[in-house]
C-alpha positions in Angstrom: -44.5 7.3 83.9 -47.9 7.9 84.6 -50.9 5.6 83.8 -52.9 8.6 82.3 -50.3 8.2 79.3 -50.8 4.8 78.9 -55.1 5.2 79.0 -54.4 8.3 76.9 -52.9 6.5 74.1 -55.3 3.6 74.2 -58.3 5.7 74.2 -59.0 6.3 77.4 -62.5 4.8 78.5 -63.3 3.2 75.2 -60.3 0.9 75.3 -62.1 -1.1 78.1 -65.6 -0.5 76.7 -64.9 -1.1 73.0 -61.3 -3.0 72.6 -60.5 -5.1 76.3 -61.1 -8.7 75.5 -62.3 -8.3 71.7 -59.1 -8.2 69.4 -55.8 -7.3 69.1 -54.3 -4.0 68.5 -50.9 -2.4 68.3 -50.3 1.5 69.2 -47.2 3.0 67.8 -45.0 5.3 70.1 -46.2 8.8 70.2 -44.4 11.1 67.8 -41.8 8.2 67.6 -40.6 8.7 70.9 -38.6 5.5 71.2 -37.8 6.7 75.0 -41.4 6.8 76.6 -40.7 3.4 78.5 -37.0 3.8 79.1 -37.2 5.0 82.7 -39.6 2.0 83.7 -36.7 -0.6 83.4 -33.3 -0.4 82.4 -30.7 -3.3 81.7 -28.9 -2.0 84.8 -32.4 -2.4 87.1 -32.6 -5.6 85.9 -29.1 -6.7 86.4 -29.5 -5.0 90.1 -33.1 -7.0 90.5 -31.3 -10.1 89.6 -28.5 -9.6 92.0 -29.6 -8.0 95.1 -33.4 -9.8 95.5 -33.9 -13.6 96.6 -36.1 -14.5 93.4 -36.3 -18.2 93.2 -37.7 -19.9 90.2 -39.9 -20.4 88.7 -40.5 -16.5 89.5 -37.2 -16.2 87.7 -36.9 -19.0 84.7 -35.5 -19.2 81.5 -37.8 -20.8 78.5 -36.6 -21.8 75.0 -40.0 -23.2 73.7 -40.3 -24.9 77.0 -38.8 -24.5 80.3 -35.2 -24.9 81.0 -34.0 -27.0 83.5 -33.2 -25.0 86.7 -29.9 -27.0 87.5 -28.5 -25.5 84.0 -28.3 -22.2 85.2 -28.5 -21.8 89.4 -27.1 -23.7 91.9 -28.6 -24.4 95.4 -27.5 -21.7 98.0 -28.2 -22.3 101.7 -28.3 -20.5 105.0 -28.7 -20.8 108.5 -31.7 -18.9 109.3 -33.5 -18.9 106.0 -34.9 -21.6 103.7 -32.5 -22.6 101.0 -33.2 -21.5 97.4 -32.0 -22.1 93.4 -29.6 -18.7 93.2 -28.9 -17.9 89.5 -25.1 -18.4 88.4 -24.3 -15.5 86.4 -22.3 -17.0 83.8 -24.5 -20.0 83.2 -27.3 -17.5 83.1 -25.5 -15.8 80.6 -24.6 -18.9 78.4 -28.0 -19.9 78.3 -29.3 -16.4 77.1 -26.6 -16.4 74.2 -28.0 -20.2 73.3 -31.4 -18.7 72.6 -33.1 -18.9 75.9 -36.0 -16.3 77.2 -35.7 -14.9 80.8 -38.7 -14.0 82.7 -39.3 -12.2 85.5 -42.8 -12.5 87.2 -44.3 -10.2 88.9 -41.8 -7.6 88.5 -44.2 -4.7 89.6 -44.0 -5.9 92.9 -40.0 -5.4 93.3 -39.8 -2.2 90.9 -41.1 0.9 92.3 -41.4 2.5 88.7 -43.5 -0.3 87.4 -45.3 -1.0 90.5 -46.4 2.9 90.5 -47.4 2.7 87.0 -49.6 -0.2 87.4 -51.3 0.7 90.3 -52.6 3.5 88.0 -53.6 1.1 85.4 -55.6 -1.1 87.7 -57.5 1.9 89.0 -58.2 2.9 85.3 -59.2 -0.7 84.1 -60.9 -1.7 87.6 -58.9 -4.9 88.0 -55.7 -6.6 89.5 -52.8 -6.9 87.1 -49.4 -8.8 86.9 -46.8 -7.3 85.1 -43.8 -9.7 84.0 -40.7 -9.2 82.3 -39.4 -10.8 79.5 -35.7 -10.5 77.8 -34.3 -11.8 75.1 -31.5 -11.9 72.2 -32.0 -14.3 69.5 -34.7 -15.1 67.0 -35.5 -18.5 68.9 -39.3 -17.9 70.6 -39.4 -18.6 74.3 -42.7 -20.1 74.3 -43.7 -21.0 70.8 -47.1 -20.4 69.6 -49.5 -19.8 72.6 -52.4 -18.2 73.9 -53.1 -16.7 77.5 -55.9 -17.0 79.6 -56.0 -13.5 80.4 -55.8 -10.0 78.5 -52.5 -8.5 78.2 -50.9 -5.0 77.5 -47.7 -5.5 76.3 -45.3 -2.2 76.7 -42.1 -2.4 74.5 -39.4 -0.9 76.6 -35.9 -1.4 75.0 -35.0 -3.2 71.5 -37.3 -4.4 69.4 -39.5 -7.7 68.9 -41.3 -9.4 66.3 -45.0 -10.4 67.2 -47.2 -13.2 65.1 -50.8 -13.0 65.7 -52.9 -16.0 65.1 -56.2 -15.0 66.1 -58.6 -17.2 68.3 -60.0 -20.8 68.2 -62.0 -20.4 71.1 -63.7 -17.3 72.4 -62.8 -16.3 76.0 -61.3 -19.4 77.1 -60.8 -19.8 81.1 -57.8 -21.3 83.1 -60.4 -24.2 84.1 -62.3 -24.4 81.1 -64.5 -27.3 80.1 -62.6 -27.8 76.9 -59.3 -26.7 75.1 -58.2 -26.6 71.7 -54.6 -27.4 71.9 -54.1 -27.5 68.0 -52.4 -24.0 67.1 -53.6 -22.3 63.9 -50.4 -22.6 61.2 -50.8 -19.2 59.4 -50.7 -16.0 61.4 -53.4 -13.1 60.6 -50.9 -10.4 61.5 -47.2 -10.2 62.1 -45.4 -7.0 63.0 -42.2 -5.5 64.6 -43.2 -3.7 68.2 -40.6 -0.9 68.3 -39.5 1.0 71.6 -42.2 2.7 73.2 -44.6 0.8 71.2 -48.2 -0.6 73.3 -49.8 -3.7 71.9 -53.1 -5.4 73.5 -53.8 -9.0 73.1 -57.2 -10.5 74.1 -57.5 -13.8 76.2 -57.6 -16.9 73.8 -55.5 -15.2 71.1 -52.8 -17.3 69.8 -49.2 -15.6 69.2 -45.9 -16.2 69.2 -42.8 -13.9 70.0 -39.0 -13.5 68.9 -36.5 -10.9 69.1 -35.5 -11.6 65.4 -34.2 -8.0 64.8 -30.8 -8.8 65.8 -30.8 -7.1 69.2 -31.5 -7.3 72.8 -35.0 -7.0 73.7 -37.1 -5.9 76.5 -41.0 -5.8 77.0 -43.1 -5.9 79.8 -46.5 -7.8 79.7 -49.3 -6.8 81.9 -51.8 -9.3 82.5 -55.0 -8.5 83.8 -57.0 -10.4 86.2 -60.4 -11.6 84.0 -63.6 -10.3 85.1 -65.7 -13.0 83.4 -69.7 -14.0 83.6 -68.9 -16.7 85.9 -66.7 -14.2 88.5 -69.7 -12.1 88.7 -72.2 -14.7 89.2 -70.0 -16.2 92.0 -70.2 -12.6 93.4 -73.8 -12.4 93.1 -74.9 -15.7 94.6 -72.4 -14.9 97.7 -74.4 -11.7 98.5 -77.5 -13.6 98.4 -77.5 -15.3 101.8 -79.4 -12.4 103.1 -82.1 -14.7 101.8 -83.5 -17.6 104.0 -84.5 -19.2 100.9 -80.7 -19.2 100.0 -79.3 -20.2 103.6 -81.6 -23.3 103.9 -80.5 -26.4 102.5 -81.2 -27.6 99.2 -84.3 -30.2 99.7 -83.8 -33.8 99.1 -87.7 -34.8 99.1 -88.1 -35.2 95.1 -91.5 -33.8 95.7 -90.1 -30.4 96.8 -87.6 -30.0 93.7 -89.8 -28.0 91.5 -90.9 -25.7 94.1 -87.6 -24.9 95.6 -85.9 -24.3 92.0 -88.8 -21.8 91.1 -88.3 -20.0 94.4 -84.7 -19.6 93.7 -85.0 -18.6 90.0 -87.1 -16.1 91.3 -84.7 -14.6 93.5 -82.2 -14.6 90.9 -84.2 -12.9 88.2 -85.3 -10.2 90.7 -81.6 -9.5 91.6 -80.2 -9.8 87.8 -82.9 -7.6 86.6 -82.2 -4.8 88.9 -80.3 -2.2 86.6 -77.6 -1.0 89.2 -76.2 -4.5 89.9 -73.5 -4.8 87.5 -72.2 -0.9 88.3 -72.3 -2.7 92.2 -70.1 -5.5 90.9 -67.4 -3.1 89.8 -67.7 -0.5 92.5 -67.5 -3.9 95.2 -64.6 -4.8 93.3 -62.5 -1.6 93.6 -63.5 -1.3 97.2 -62.3 -4.7 98.2 -59.2 -4.6 96.0 -56.1 -5.6 98.1 -53.7 -2.4 98.2 -50.0 -2.9 96.7 -47.6 -3.5 99.7 -46.1 -0.2 100.9 -44.4 0.4 104.2 -44.2 4.2 106.0 -41.2 3.8 108.2 -41.0 6.1 110.6 -43.7 8.4 110.6 -46.5 5.5 110.7 -44.6 4.2 113.9 -43.8 7.4 115.5 -47.3 9.3 114.7 -45.1 12.3 113.8 -46.2 14.3 110.6 -44.5 17.6 109.5 -45.5 20.0 107.1 -43.5 18.6 104.5 -44.3 14.7 105.0 -45.9 13.4 101.9 -48.8 11.0 101.9 -50.7 9.1 99.2 -53.5 6.9 99.2 -52.6 3.3 99.4 -54.5 2.3 96.5 -56.4 4.3 93.9 -59.7 1.9 93.7 -61.1 3.6 96.7 -64.3 5.4 96.4 -65.7 8.3 98.7 -69.3 9.1 99.3 -70.9 12.2 101.2 -74.1 12.4 102.9 -76.2 12.2 106.3 -73.4 14.4 107.8 -70.6 12.7 107.3 -68.3 11.2 104.2 -67.4 7.3 104.0 -64.2 6.5 102.1 -64.2 2.6 101.3 -61.1 0.7 100.3 -59.4 -2.6 100.9 -62.8 -4.1 102.1 -62.8 -1.4 104.8 -64.8 1.4 105.7 -63.6 5.1 107.2 -65.9 7.7 108.4 -64.5 11.4 108.3 -66.2 14.7 108.6 -67.4 16.1 105.2 -65.4 19.1 105.4 -61.9 16.8 105.5 -63.3 15.0 102.5 -61.4 17.1 99.5 -58.4 15.7 101.2 -58.9 12.5 100.2 -60.1 13.5 96.5 -57.1 15.5 96.3 -54.6 12.6 96.8 -57.0 10.5 94.3 -56.6 12.9 91.6 -52.8 14.0 92.1 -51.2 11.0 93.8 -49.1 12.4 96.6 -49.1 15.8 98.6 -47.5 17.3 101.6 -49.5 17.8 104.8 -49.3 21.3 104.5 -50.9 21.1 100.8 -53.7 19.2 102.1 -54.1 21.6 105.0 -54.2 24.7 102.5 -57.4 22.8 100.7 -59.2 22.6 103.9 -59.1 25.7 106.0 -62.0 25.2 108.0 -60.5 22.2 109.2 -58.8 22.9 112.6 -55.2 21.9 111.9 -54.9 19.3 114.9 -58.2 17.7 113.7 -56.4 17.5 110.2 -53.2 16.5 112.0 -55.4 13.3 114.0 -57.3 12.5 111.1 -54.3 11.9 108.7 -52.5 10.0 111.7 -55.4 7.7 111.8 -55.8 7.2 108.3 -51.9 6.4 108.1 -51.8 4.0 111.2 -55.1 2.2 109.6 -53.1 1.5 106.5 -55.2 3.8 104.3 -52.5 6.4 103.5 -48.7 5.5 102.9 -46.0 8.1 104.0 -43.4 8.5 101.4 -40.8 10.7 103.5 -40.8 14.1 103.4 -40.7 16.9 100.7 -37.0 18.4 99.9 
């Protein structure tokens, strides 16, 4: 499953520009194809994750209108050399689910590669971090009641069907740490529909909603929660970068006679920076260039430094940027910068566009670069964490 398919379904760049954060919108499965998300997470995948991963509560939890006490479906498991943890007990977990609980697995994108790969592409498209949670339910009981989230979500209905009720917003763009909260949900929905397999839904932050598997069948969906990028985030970023000015670094005056002059000079600095037409673009660029890469290991090749023609490589993150000029190319990602020869730059561009390639394919892109020099560059980028080794092509 490619993130390009998601962005294409939602309208490409028009989605973040015109829909994201503004209003809810449902996107039916393409050509009534209910299996479009089937490979992302199966019931067998979920069973395997629960059985083989040491996932403690609240990362795995049950909810039935409110959180269910972990003692009702877990038992404390003890080890000699590892911390104790609340291990789910299968028959107890099943019982609570039959009674109407919803099963939640937080950050499943960090544990299940098909979802992680999709989300990495969505992060590059939307320019923000994303945490994806899985929700499984079996009954018409609402797992969380009528509620709102403090972040935008993109919902992918994987299996089964789920009924959504949308109640609208009572406060525009609320924050996790806000100055006021409206705790009284609306009583009448403004929209109601059933999400079918393959459907996508966007719900903006602050939009009250309720969800239930009310269609008489097991339901499994993924909720992709987008990190907020608010004006408050922008101002924090801007002020952190103004320490180059002496006026910003010195102490706030304590003499009341100096207050007005100091405030005026600060406002001049801020106004000049805010009036720069490039400043917002710099914010988005910096966010991409400093974003943490999703965790990936490259054993054994990152340790041995041995690459063959069939070694598969990919970028650790697709949110980096590549600039060329003054006789060198600079690749910026993960808060770091790598300087490479401009002749080798097409290698990084190709990996950003295609995802994964063999060393042989990359060498064919840059015939002017000596093979030994290209091998040294790829090994350096692999050892530094800019590249990830994906094994050998068959």
